[in-house]
C-alpha positions as CSV (number, residue, x, y, z in Angstrom):
1,M,9.4,-2.6,24.9
2,P,9.6,-3.8,21.4
3,A,8.4,-1.9,18.8
4,A,5.5,-4.2,17.8
5,E,4.0,-3.5,21.2
6,T,3.6,-0.2,21.7
7,N,0.4,1.4,22.5
8,Y,0.6,4.4,20.5
9,G,-1.0,7.3,22.8
10,K,-2.0,10.9,22.3
11,N,1.2,12.8,21.4
12,E,2.2,9.9,19.1
13,F,-1.2,10.6,16.9
14,A,-0.2,14.2,17.2
15,F,3.4,13.8,15.8
16,K,2.1,11.5,13.0
17,M,-1.0,13.5,12.3
18,A,1.5,16.7,11.8
19,D,4.0,14.7,10.0
20,I,1.5,13.8,7.5
21,G,-0.2,17.8,7.1
22,I,3.0,19.1,6.8
23,N,4.0,16.7,4.2
24,A,0.6,16.7,2.6
25,G,-1.4,19.5,4.0
26,P,-3.8,18.9,6.5
27,R,-7.2,18.2,4.9
28,I,-5.2,15.1,3.5
29,A,-3.8,14.2,7.4
30,T,-8.1,14.2,8.3
31,E,-8.9,12.4,5.4
32,I,-6.7,9.8,6.0
33,M,-7.3,9.6,9.7
34,Q,-11.3,9.8,8.6
35,K,-10.2,6.5,6.2
36,A,-9.0,4.7,9.4
37,L,-11.3,5.7,12.0
38,N,-13.9,4.3,9.0
39,T,-12.3,0.9,9.2
40,F,-13.3,0.5,12.6
41,G,-17.2,1.4,11.4
42,M,-17.4,4.5,12.2
43,N,-19.3,5.9,9.0
44,L,-17.6,9.5,8.9
45,E,-17.8,11.6,6.0
46,E,-14.0,11.6,4.5
47,D,-13.9,15.2,3.6
48,G,-10.8,16.2,5.3
49,G,-12.2,18.5,7.9
50,M,-11.4,18.2,11.2
51,G,-14.8,18.6,13.3
52,D,-16.7,17.0,16.5
53,K,-17.2,14.0,14.4
54,T,-13.9,12.6,13.4
55,R,-12.7,13.9,17.1
56,I,-15.2,11.5,18.5
57,A,-14.5,8.6,16.4
58,Y,-11.2,8.8,17.8
59,R,-12.2,9.1,20.7
60,D,-14.2,6.0,20.7
61,V,-10.9,4.0,18.8
62,I,-8.8,4.4,21.7
63,G,-11.3,4.3,24.4
64,Q,-11.7,0.7,22.9
65,G,-7.9,0.7,23.3
66,K,-7.4,-0.2,19.4
67,N,-4.1,2.2,19.6
68,K,-1.9,0.5,17.7
69,E,-4.6,-0.6,15.1
70,L,-5.7,2.8,14.8
71,M,-2.1,3.5,13.5
72,D,-1.2,0.7,11.6
73,E,-4.5,1.8,9.6
74,V,-3.4,5.4,9.7
75,I,0.3,4.4,8.5
76,K,-1.3,2.4,5.3
77,Q,-3.4,4.9,4.2
78,Q,-0.6,7.1,4.7
79,K,1.3,4.7,2.3
80,L,-1.6,4.7,-0.4
81,Y,-1.8,8.1,-0.3
82,Y,2.1,8.6,-1.1
83,S,1.9,6.0,-3.4
84,G,-0.8,8.1,-5.9
85,K,-3.5,4.3,-4.7
86,G,-6.3,4.8,-2.9
87,E,-9.3,7.3,-3.0
88,F,-8.6,10.5,-2.0
89,K,-10.5,14.0,-2.6
90,K,-6.5,15.3,-3.9
91,K,-4.0,13.2,-5.7
92,I,-0.4,13.5,-5.3
93,G,1.4,14.4,-8.6
94,Q,4.0,12.1,-10.0
95,E,7.0,14.3,-8.9
96,Q,5.8,13.6,-5.2
97,I,5.4,10.0,-5.6
98,D,8.9,9.7,-6.9
99,A,10.4,11.8,-3.8
100,Y,8.3,10.1,-1.0
């Protein structure tokens, strides 16, 4: 299946969130996911806390079959964080921006 047609499943999201968590920290990874979920109208507080509301919102979006769209949005938010753009609770330093 071509990459453009990939229907991302739980493992791909787990790997992506682990990757972000290792590089930026688990709270930033969760905040990125919350921001991504909010683009689907989930109305989550973007606090970086992985609570029931975030898990339910994730299941709702995945249940709508929007796996690819959600992954695209997670990647978009990840790029915003690593570029120093966007509004995040923790800012990335210029040294880290240069590294990414």
